[in-house]
C-alpha positions in Angstrom: -20.6 -1.4 4.8 -17.3 -0.6 3.0 -17.1 2.7 1.1 -16.9 2.3 -2.7 -15.5 5.1 -4.9 -15.0 5.5 -8.6 -12.1 7.2 -10.3 -11.8 7.6 -14.0 -8.4 7.6 -15.6 -7.2 10.9 -17.2 -5.8 8.9 -20.2 -7.8 6.1 -21.9 -4.8 3.8 -22.5 -4.0 3.2 -18.8 -5.0 4.0 -15.2 -1.9 5.3 -13.4 -1.7 4.1 -9.8 1.1 5.1 -7.4 1.8 3.1 -4.2 3.6 4.7 -1.3 3.9 2.7 1.9 5.4 2.6 5.4 5.6 6.4 5.8 6.0 6.1 9.6 5.2 9.7 10.3 6.0 10.7 13.9 4.2 13.1 16.1 7.5 14.9 17.0 9.7 16.7 14.5 13.2 15.5 13.6 14.8 12.1 13.1 12.5 9.7 15.1 12.9 6.5 13.1 16.4 5.1 13.2 17.9 8.5 12.5 15.5 9.3 9.7 13.1 12.3 9.6 10.2 10.5 8.0 8.4 13.7 7.2 11.4 15.0 5.2 11.8 11.8 3.2 8.0 11.6 2.5 8.0 15.2 1.3 10.8 14.4 -1.1 8.9 11.4 -2.4 5.7 13.5 -2.8 7.6 16.2 -4.7 9.0 13.5 -7.1 5.4 12.2 -7.7 4.2 15.8 -8.4 7.0 16.3 -10.9 6.4 13.2 -13.0 5.3 13.7 -16.6 2.4 11.3 -16.1 0.1 12.6 -13.4 -1.2 9.7 -11.3 -4.9 9.0 -11.2 -4.7 7.7 -7.7 -2.2 7.3 -4.8 -2.4 4.3 -2.5 -1.0 4.3 1.0 -0.6 0.7 2.1 -0.2 0.9 5.8 2.1 2.0 8.7 1.1 5.5 7.9 2.4 6.7 11.3 4.9 5.2 13.7 2.8 5.7 16.9 -0.8 6.5 16.3 -1.9 10.0 17.4 -4.1 12.8 16.1 -1.0 14.9 15.7 0.9 12.3 13.6 -2.1 11.6 11.3 -2.7 15.4 11.0 0.9 15.9 9.9 0.6 13.2 7.3 -2.7 14.6 6.1 -1.2 18.0 5.6 1.7 16.5 3.6 -0.7 14.6 1.4 -3.0 17.6 0.8 -0.2 19.1 -1.2 -0.5 16.4 -3.8 -3.9 17.6 -4.9 -4.7 14.0 -6.0 -7.1 11.3 -4.9 -5.4 9.4 -2.0 -6.7 6.1 -0.5 -5.3 4.6 2.7 -5.4 1.3 4.5 -3.9 0.4 7.9 -0.8 -1.4 8.9 0.3 -2.9 12.2 1.7 0.5 13.4 -1.7 2.2 12.8 -4.9 2.6 14.7 -7.6 1.8 12.1 -10.3 3.8 13.8 -8.2 6.8 14.4 -6.9 6.6 10.9 -10.4 6.6 9.4 -11.5 9.5 11.7 -8.6 11.7 10.8 -7.7 10.9 7.2 -11.1 10.9 5.5 -11.1 14.5 4.5 -10.9 16.3 1.1 -9.4 14.1 -1.5 -8.2 11.6 1.1 -10.3 8.5 1.9 -10.2 5.0 3.3 -12.5 3.0 1.0 -12.7 -0.8 0.7 -13.3 -0.7 -3.1 -12.1 1.5 -5.9 -13.5 1.1 -9.4 -10.6 2.5 -11.5 -11.4 2.6 -15.1 -11.9 -1.1 -16.2 -10.1 -2.3 -13.0 -11.4 -3.1 -9.6 -9.1 -2.3 -6.7 -9.8 -4.2 -3.4 -8.3 -2.7 -0.2 -8.0 -5.3 2.6 -7.5 -4.7 6.2 -5.3 -7.3 7.9 -4.6 -5.3 11.1 -4.9 -7.3 14.3 -4.4 -5.7 17.8 -1.1 -5.7 19.6 0.7 -7.6 16.8 3.4 -6.8 14.3 1.9 -9.5 12.0 -1.4 -9.4 10.2 -4.4 -11.7 9.6 -7.4 -11.4 7.4 -10.7 -11.7 9.3 -13.5 -13.9 7.9 -15.5 -10.7 6.9 -12.5 -9.4 4.8 -12.2 -12.8 3.1 -15.9 -12.9 2.3 -15.7 -9.3 1.0 -12.8 -10.2 -1.3 -14.7 -13.2 -2.6 -17.8 -11.1 -3.2 -15.8 -8.5 -5.1 -13.9 -11.0 -7.2 -17.2 -12.6 -8.2 -19.0 -9.4 -8.9 -16.1 -8.1 -11.0 -16.7 -10.8 -13.6 -14.1 -10.5 -16.3 -12.8 -7.2 -15.0 -9.2 -7.3 -13.8 -8.7 -7.0 -10.1 -5.8 -5.6 -8.0 -5.6 -6.4 -4.3 -3.9 -4.2 -1.7 -3.0 -5.3 1.8 -0.3 -4.3 4.3 1.4 -7.6 5.1 3.0 -9.8 2.4 1.2 -13.2 2.0 4.3 -15.1 1.2 7.8 -15.3 2.8 10.3 -12.9 1.3 13.4 -14.7 2.4 14.2 -12.5 5.4 13.7 -14.5 8.6 13.1 -11.7 11.0 10.6 -10.1 8.7 8.9 -13.4 7.7 8.2 -14.0 11.4 5.8 -11.1 11.4 4.0 -11.5 8.0 0.5 -12.5 7.3 -0.7 -15.3 9.6 -3.4 -16.9 7.3 -2.2 -16.6 3.7 -3.8 -20.0 2.9 -7.2 -18.4 3.5 -6.4 -15.5 1.2 -5.1 -17.7 -1.6 -8.0 -20.1 -1.0 -10.3 -17.3 -2.2 -8.1 -15.9 -4.9 -7.5 -19.3 -6.5 -11.2 -19.8 -7.2 -11.2 -16.9 -9.6 -9.2 -16.0 -12.7 -9.5 -12.2 -12.7 -7.0 -11.3 -9.9 -3.9 -9.9 -11.7 -1.8 -8.4 -8.9 -1.4 -8.0 -5.1 0.5 -5.1 -3.7 1.7 -4.9 -0.1 3.9 -2.8 2.2 5.5 -3.7 5.6 8.8 -5.1 4.2 10.6 -1.8 3.4 12.2 -3.2 0.3 11.4 -4.1 -3.3 9.9 -7.6 -3.9 8.4 -9.3 -6.9 7.2 -12.9 -7.4 4.6 -14.6 -9.5 2.2 -17.0 -7.9 0.1 -18.8 -10.5 -1.1 -15.8 -12.6 -1.0 -13.3 -9.8 1.9 -10.9 -9.5 3.0 -10.3 -5.9 4.6 -6.9 -5.4 6.3 -5.4 -2.3 7.4 -1.8 -2.3 10.1 0.2 -0.6 9.3 2.5 2.3 9.3 6.3 1.9 11.7 6.3 4.8 14.2 3.6 6.1 14.9 0.6 4.0 15.5 -3.0 5.3 18.2 -5.2 3.8 16.9 -8.1 1.7 17.7 -11.5 3.0 18.8 -10.3 6.4 18.3 -12.7 9.3 17.8 -9.9 11.8 17.0 -6.2 11.7 19.4 -4.5 9.3 19.1 -1.2 7.5 19.8 -1.0 3.8 21.6 2.0 2.2 19.1 2.3 -0.7 17.1 5.5 -0.8 13.3 5.8 -0.2 11.0 4.8 -3.0 7.6 4.2 -4.4 5.9 2.1 -7.0 4.1 3.1 -10.2 1.6 0.8 -11.9 0.0 1.5 -15.3 -3.2 -0.6 -15.4 -4.4 -1.2 -19.0 -8.1 -1.8 -19.8 -7.4 -5.3 -21.1 -5.9 -6.5 -17.8 -2.3 -6.1 -18.6 -0.1 -3.8 -16.5 3.4 -2.6 -16.2 5.1 -1.5 -13.0 8.4 -0.1 -11.7 9.9 1.1 -8.5 11.2 4.7 -8.5 13.9 5.6 -5.9 14.2 9.2 -4.5 17.6 10.1 -3.2 17.3 12.4 -0.2 20.3 14.6 0.9 
């Protein structure tokens, strides 16, 4: 049974959701990811979030929380997130160990729910992790859960979160390790009219597209960025970033990516 939590917005006009993704925290200190100290860059992103005039109601982490799963890496991440003093929800990516993630991250204000009722919105967190793969796939149970939540939500707007993008982003090496069964996902979504947006990680870059009435949103990593349109692995010079979404009660929303230069 997936955990369900409820979070009420601090301001009636919108629920403020912040997405951070692909933090790739390493067990060892120092530059472990292509010359990047991922703990330092994440700390800078979290400091920027704390300093924003509009305090987020919720922070989403959409996978690849650590680079190589270990108690030490997840513990380091948890200590960094504790400094936010905000509700934080996590879902796994291909670099994670979902069981270890749940065992170590469900403490204090950090949780790994399947559903968040956020003001008038319903947020559905999907797990597309598959063992020993860089790609992802949604199991039948996850698709059935999504279908049930979309049906139960009625006219309430729904935002879906998953690690892997369900569409090609135009970068061949990255597209080769995307979601393996996007047709199954869209086969569920297309039967309903209340899905408004789908947010994902994995791609380490900003992405935006509209599929029917659903906005598809990819978000930069808090560490190393990948060059858009690259045919093979290539690092982009853009700084780390995160995404802010303001979810209005009537189903409309606005979103933007915020970059955080790190010295």
